[in-house]
N, C-alpha and C positions, 0 to 999 in steps of 0.2 A: 569494375571494382567498386566505384562510387555507389552504384545502384545497390549492390549487395549490402554495403555498410548502412545505407539509408533504410533498407528493408529491415535489417537487424534492429536499428534504432526504433523504427516505427512499431515493429513487433514487440519490442521491449516495453515501449511506452503503453501500448495497448494492454499487455499483460499486467503492467504495473497499475494501470487504471482499474482493471477488473479486480485485481487483488486488493487494491485500496478500497473499492466499493464493498467487496465481500467483508473485509476486515472492519469497515465502518459499521456495516449492518450487524455483524456478529457482536461487535463491541457494544453497540447500542442495545441489542437484545440482552446481553449479559448485564449491562447497566440497569436496564428496566427490571430484569428478573431478580438479580442478586444485589441491586443497589450498590454497585461498585463505586468507590470514590473517584474523584476527578484526577487524582495522582496516577492511578492505574490506567485511566482513560488516556491521559496525555502520554504515558509511557508507550502504550500500544500505537498511538498516532506517530510518535517519534520513531519507533522501530519500523513502521510501515514506510515512513518518509526516507529513512536511512537505507532500507532495502531497495527503494526506487532509485536513490542517488547512487548506490553501489552498482545497480544495473546499468546506469548511464555511463559509469566509469569503466 
């Protein structure tokens, strides 16, 4: 049972890392192309962090 829980957590962390990387790249591209303000940038970062925290819960 413990192994399956560990596997789920590791998979979750890997997916979170991939999503965070993609989100960061996309956000940076949007920032460069459309010159989005830092408020929107921090909102996206916060949403990404919250989705990762929700995954761990």
